[in-house]
C-alpha positions as CSV (number, residue, x, y, z in Angstrom):
1,M,169.6,222.0,238.0
2,G,168.7,224.4,235.3
3,V,171.0,226.2,232.8
4,Y,169.2,228.8,230.7
5,I,170.3,231.1,227.9
6,L,168.8,234.6,227.6
7,S,169.7,236.0,224.2
8,N,168.9,238.8,221.8
9,R,170.8,237.1,219.0
10,K,169.0,236.5,215.7
11,I,167.1,233.2,215.4
12,V,168.0,231.0,212.4
13,R,167.2,227.5,211.0
14,H,170.4,225.9,209.8
15,T,170.4,223.8,206.7
16,G,169.3,220.3,207.5
17,D,168.1,221.2,211.0
18,I,164.5,220.8,212.3
19,L,165.0,223.2,215.3
20,D,165.5,226.9,215.5
21,S,168.9,228.0,216.7
22,F,170.7,231.2,217.9
23,S,172.9,232.7,215.3
24,N,176.7,233.4,215.5
25,D,176.0,236.6,213.6
26,E,177.1,239.9,215.2
27,Y,173.6,241.2,215.1
28,S,171.1,241.8,217.8
29,I,167.3,241.8,217.7
30,P,165.0,244.0,219.9
31,N,163.5,241.1,221.9
32,F,165.2,238.3,223.7
33,R,164.4,234.6,223.6
34,I,165.0,231.9,226.3
35,A,166.5,228.5,225.8
36,K,167.2,225.7,228.3
37,C,170.4,223.7,228.0
38,N,170.3,219.9,228.0
39,F,173.0,218.2,230.0
40,T,171.2,214.8,230.3
41,K,173.1,213.2,227.5
42,F,176.1,215.6,227.4
43,N,179.5,214.3,226.6
44,N,182.7,216.3,226.5
45,A,183.9,216.5,222.9
46,T,187.2,214.9,222.0
47,S,190.1,217.0,220.9
48,Q,189.8,215.5,217.5
49,S,186.1,216.5,217.1
50,K,186.8,220.0,218.3
51,K,189.1,220.5,215.3
52,K,186.3,219.8,212.8
53,K,184.3,222.5,211.2
54,E,181.0,220.9,212.3
55,Y,181.9,221.3,216.0
56,S,179.4,224.1,216.4
57,N,176.0,224.9,217.9
58,R,174.2,221.8,219.2
59,K,177.3,219.7,218.5
60,I,178.9,221.7,221.4
61,L,175.9,221.7,223.7
62,D,172.2,220.8,223.1
63,Y,169.6,223.4,224.0
64,K,165.9,224.0,223.3
65,L,164.2,227.3,222.7
66,F,161.1,228.0,224.8
67,S,158.0,228.9,222.8
68,E,156.7,232.4,223.1
69,P,153.9,232.8,225.7
70,E,150.4,233.0,224.2
71,K,149.3,235.3,227.0
72,Q,151.5,238.0,228.7
73,G,151.8,238.1,232.4
74,Y,152.1,235.4,235.1
75,E,148.4,234.6,235.9
76,E,148.7,231.3,234.1
77,V,151.9,230.4,236.1
78,L,149.9,231.1,239.3
79,E,147.1,228.9,238.0
80,V,149.4,226.0,237.2
81,L,151.1,226.3,240.7
82,L,147.8,226.4,242.5
83,S,146.5,223.4,240.4
84,E,149.6,221.4,241.3
85,K,148.9,222.1,245.0
86,G,145.3,221.0,244.6
87,L,144.1,224.5,245.4
88,K,142.4,225.2,242.0
89,D,140.9,223.1,239.2
90,S,142.6,223.8,235.9
91,N,143.5,222.1,232.6
92,L,146.7,224.2,232.3
93,T,150.0,222.5,232.8
94,A,153.6,223.7,232.7
95,N,153.6,222.7,229.0
96,N,151.3,225.6,228.3
97,L,153.8,228.1,229.6
98,G,156.4,229.9,227.4
99,G,159.3,232.3,227.6
100,T,159.9,233.8,231.1
101,Q,156.8,232.1,232.3
102,R,158.3,228.7,231.9
103,M,161.7,229.7,233.2
104,F,160.4,231.4,236.3
105,Y,158.0,228.5,236.9
106,E,160.8,226.0,236.8
107,L,163.2,228.0,238.9
108,Y,160.5,228.6,241.5
109,K,159.8,224.9,241.7
110,E,163.4,224.0,242.0
111,M,164.3,226.8,244.5
112,S,161.3,226.0,246.6
113,S,162.4,222.4,247.2
114,T,164.1,221.3,250.4
115,K,167.6,221.5,249.0
116,L,170.1,223.4,251.0
117,R,171.7,225.1,248.0
118,S,169.7,226.2,245.0
119,D,170.9,229.7,244.2
120,V,170.7,231.3,240.7
121,L,173.7,232.9,239.0
122,I,173.1,235.5,236.2
123,F,176.3,235.6,234.2
124,I,177.1,238.3,231.6
125,H,180.2,237.6,229.4
126,G,182.7,240.1,228.0
127,Y,184.3,241.1,224.7
128,A,184.7,238.9,221.6
129,Y,182.3,235.9,222.0
130,T,180.5,234.1,219.2
131,F,177.5,232.0,220.2
132,D,179.6,228.9,219.8
133,D,182.1,230.5,222.3
134,E,179.2,231.2,224.6
135,L,178.2,227.5,224.6
136,K,181.7,226.5,225.5
137,A,181.7,229.1,228.3
138,I,178.4,227.7,229.6
139,I,180.0,224.2,229.9
140,D,182.9,225.8,231.9
141,L,180.6,227.7,234.1
142,K,178.5,224.7,234.9
143,K,181.7,222.8,236.0
144,L,182.9,225.7,238.0
145,F,179.7,226.8,239.8
146,I,177.2,223.9,239.7
147,D,179.4,220.8,239.9
148,N,181.6,222.3,242.6
149,T,180.4,221.6,246.2
150,E,182.0,224.8,247.4
151,S,179.5,226.8,245.4
152,P,175.9,227.5,246.4
153,I,174.9,227.8,242.7
154,E,172.5,225.3,241.2
155,H,171.1,227.3,238.3
156,I,172.7,229.6,235.7
157,L,171.1,232.2,233.5
158,F,173.6,233.0,230.9
159,V,173.1,236.4,229.2
160,S,174.1,235.9,225.5
161,W,174.7,239.1,223.6
162,P,176.2,239.4,220.1
163,A,179.8,240.4,220.7
164,S,182.1,240.4,217.8
165,S,184.1,237.3,217.0
166,S,187.4,239.1,216.5
167,L,190.0,240.2,219.0
168,I,191.1,243.1,216.8
169,P,190.8,246.3,218.9
170,M,188.7,248.2,216.4
171,T,185.9,245.6,216.8
172,Y,185.6,246.7,220.4
173,F,183.5,249.7,219.3
174,D,181.0,247.4,217.7
175,D,180.9,245.4,220.9
176,K,180.4,248.5,222.9
177,A,177.3,249.4,220.8
178,A,176.0,245.8,221.0
179,S,176.4,245.8,224.8
180,I,174.4,249.0,225.1
181,N,171.6,247.5,223.0
182,S,171.7,244.3,225.0
183,G,171.2,246.1,228.2
184,T,167.5,246.6,227.2
185,S,167.1,242.8,227.4
186,L,168.1,242.9,231.1
187,V,165.8,245.8,231.8
188,R,162.9,243.7,230.5
189,L,164.0,240.7,232.5
190,F,164.1,242.7,235.7
191,Y,160.6,244.1,235.2
192,F,159.3,240.7,234.2
193,Y,160.8,239.2,237.3
194,T,159.4,241.9,239.6
195,Q,156.0,241.4,238.0
196,F,156.3,237.6,238.5
197,L,157.0,238.2,242.2
198,K,154.0,240.4,242.6
199,D,151.6,238.1,240.8
200,I,152.8,234.9,242.5
201,F,153.2,236.0,246.0
202,S,150.0,237.9,246.1
203,H,148.5,234.5,246.9
204,K,148.7,233.5,250.5
205,D,149.5,229.8,249.8
206,L,152.6,230.5,247.8
207,K,155.7,231.4,249.8
208,P,159.1,232.8,248.8
209,C,161.7,230.2,248.2
210,N,164.4,231.9,250.5
211,Q,167.2,231.1,248.0
212,H,169.4,233.8,246.4
213,I,169.9,235.3,243.0
214,H,173.4,236.6,242.1
215,I,174.8,238.6,239.2
216,M,178.3,238.2,237.9
217,T,179.7,240.3,235.0
218,H,183.0,240.0,233.3
219,S,184.9,242.7,231.3
220,L,182.7,244.5,228.8
221,G,179.7,242.5,230.2
222,N,179.7,245.3,232.8
223,R,178.7,247.7,230.0
224,V,175.6,245.5,229.4
225,L,174.8,245.9,233.1
226,Q,175.4,249.6,233.0
227,S,173.0,250.0,230.1
228,M,170.4,248.2,232.2
229,L,171.0,250.5,235.2
230,Y,170.8,253.6,233.0
231,S,167.2,252.6,232.1
232,L,166.0,251.7,235.6
233,K,164.3,254.3,237.7
234,S,165.6,254.4,241.3
235,E,162.1,254.5,242.7
236,N,161.1,251.2,240.8
237,I,164.1,249.2,242.0
238,L,163.5,246.3,244.3
239,R,166.4,244.6,246.2
240,V,166.0,241.2,244.6
241,V,169.7,240.3,244.2
242,D,172.0,239.1,246.9
243,Q,175.5,239.4,245.5
244,V,176.8,241.3,242.5
245,L,180.3,240.5,241.4
246,L,182.0,242.9,239.0
247,L,185.0,241.0,237.5
248,N,187.7,242.9,235.6
249,A,185.1,245.5,234.7
250,D,185.7,247.3,231.4
251,V,183.8,250.5,232.4
252,S,184.9,253.9,233.6
253,Y,186.2,254.1,237.2
254,K,183.6,256.8,237.7
255,V,180.6,254.6,237.2
256,F,179.6,254.8,240.9
257,D,179.5,258.7,240.8
258,D,176.0,260.2,240.9
259,A,176.6,262.0,237.7
260,E,176.9,258.7,235.9
261,D,173.5,257.6,237.2
262,S,174.2,253.9,236.7
263,F,176.2,251.8,239.1
264,N,175.2,254.0,242.0
265,K,171.8,252.1,241.7
266,L,173.4,248.8,242.5
267,P,173.1,249.2,246.3
268,L,169.4,249.6,245.8
269,L,169.3,246.3,243.8
270,A,171.7,244.1,245.8
271,N,172.7,243.3,249.3
272,R,176.4,243.4,248.5
273,V,178.6,244.4,245.6
274,S,182.2,243.2,245.1
275,I,184.6,244.8,242.6
276,Y,187.3,242.3,241.6
277,L,190.2,244.1,240.1
278,N,193.8,243.4,238.9
279,R,196.2,246.3,238.6
280,K,198.3,244.3,236.1
281,D,195.3,243.7,233.8
282,A,196.9,244.2,230.4
283,I,193.6,243.8,228.5
284,L,192.1,246.8,230.4
285,G,195.3,248.7,229.9
286,I,194.9,248.3,226.2
287,S,191.2,249.3,226.5
288,Q,192.1,252.4,228.5
289,F,194.8,253.7,226.0
290,T,193.2,252.6,222.7
291,K,189.5,252.7,223.1
292,N,188.4,254.9,226.0
293,I,190.3,258.1,225.6
294,L,192.6,257.4,228.6
295,T,189.7,256.9,231.0
296,P,190.9,254.5,233.8
297,R,189.0,251.3,233.9
298,L,187.1,250.1,237.0
299,G,188.6,246.6,236.9
300,K,192.2,247.8,236.8
301,N,192.2,251.1,238.8
302,G,189.2,250.6,241.1
303,P,186.4,253.2,241.6
304,S,187.0,256.9,242.0
305,N,184.9,257.2,245.1
306,I,182.5,254.8,246.9
307,E,182.7,256.4,250.4
308,Q,178.9,256.7,250.5
309,F,178.5,253.0,249.7
310,K,181.4,251.6,251.8
311,D,179.0,249.5,253.9
312,I,177.7,247.6,250.8
313,I,180.6,247.7,248.3
314,S,183.9,245.8,248.7
315,I,187.0,246.2,246.5
316,V,188.9,242.9,246.1
317,D,192.4,243.4,244.7
318,C,193.6,240.2,242.8
319,T,196.9,241.7,241.6
320,F,199.1,239.2,243.4
321,I,197.2,236.0,242.6
322,E,198.7,233.0,240.8
323,N,197.3,231.7,237.5
324,D,197.6,228.1,238.7
325,L,194.6,226.7,236.8
326,K,195.3,228.2,233.4
327,N,198.8,229.6,232.7
328,S,199.0,229.9,229.0
329,F,200.4,233.2,227.6
330,K,196.8,234.6,227.3
331,F,196.1,234.2,231.0
332,E,199.6,235.0,232.3
333,F,200.0,238.2,230.1
334,G,196.4,239.3,230.2
335,N,195.7,239.0,234.0
336,H,192.1,239.5,232.9
337,W,190.4,236.1,233.6
338,G,191.2,235.4,237.2
339,Y,187.9,233.7,237.8
340,L,188.9,231.0,235.4
341,S,192.7,231.0,235.8
342,S,193.2,231.2,239.6
343,S,192.0,228.9,242.4
344,E,192.6,231.8,244.8
345,V,190.1,234.0,243.0
346,Q,187.6,231.2,242.7
347,N,187.9,230.4,246.4
348,D,187.2,234.1,247.2
349,I,184.2,234.1,244.8
350,F,182.7,231.0,246.4
351,Q,183.0,232.5,249.9
352,T,181.4,235.7,248.6
353,L,178.5,233.8,247.0
354,N,178.0,231.9,250.2
355,G,177.4,235.2,252.0
356,I,180.4,235.0,254.3
357,D,181.1,238.3,256.0
358,R,183.7,240.2,253.9
359,N,185.9,240.5,257.0
360,L,185.9,236.7,257.5
361,I,186.7,235.5,254.0
362,S,189.9,233.5,254.1
363,N,193.2,234.4,252.2
364,R,192.4,238.1,252.3
365,V,194.4,241.0,253.8
366,K,192.2,243.9,254.9
367,N,193.5,247.2,253.7
368,N,190.7,249.4,255.1
369,D,187.0,249.1,255.9
370,Y,186.1,248.1,252.3
371,T,189.3,247.2,250.4
372,F,190.9,243.7,250.6
373,T,193.8,242.0,248.9
374,V,193.7,238.3,247.9
375,I,197.0,236.7,249.0
376,S,198.8,233.6,247.7
């Protein structure tokens, strides 16, 4: 199991600490850093400790930042892997690797094992998250996707981007700008990963792991993904992702139109794309009428036209689900967090991640070739 943080948040050294940390500041830096979460000695915090001001950063979840690589590229990763197989003499070890080198090395080793399930989930959060909020979300995601036997996920790459800490609607505009900037981190990750694949699998003795990588984006996190897609050239895109799940997406319903030149690239990147929407989503209703000049939102209204992609893209309507897991006012009124609040949505997501044919996923009603409704 590996849970990693990819973040373009500012790096700080808190008073009294001996380790660098990610900042809660609403400020992004041009480059991203990678950290690995430590669950070995993890204990759930008590309700009493959560009320204390010091319940923050590593008091929530321990993590360690990877060093920056001394040398760019993945030749040293190849050298370490060949050395471990006894195919090359080298003094290099995994401890010499930094950044994406170390993360890709660890994931390749884990995903190349004989385990039946060892998929990777790349998760992009939505609006109004501090870094402390992100650490709490990582704990929830691990319980939901890694600890659950229904899920094929064994590794999570959590994309941390500096959203504002306030739910006041005006802060949304700052988040929108931050999400655009953070998309460049994903672009770099995509190109680093494709370079890793080329460098490693150019050697005949190293084989693909035959596991899957999935992307899940929630709310304004879809704007981060859109920013990445804007920057990708169609001719350079490799299909390296299995499932893309767009949850309650706070982007325009026209994002799949060719004129947008963004989400229309997803069918080049992934084997299947699933749009999870809720027509009662009050958060996206507020977004539409207060922040987006009446432009309907993808996660509430669905796409304007995906006829050309109907074999790859599915629309999953979650309007009639029950919030049986979390039913506080926020979840009941908002109808915006179905992946956390509804066992029905979670069950549908697990089946999607497991690659079950969309027509065979249980508790769905088929409306047409590519539109389905989750039923209670």
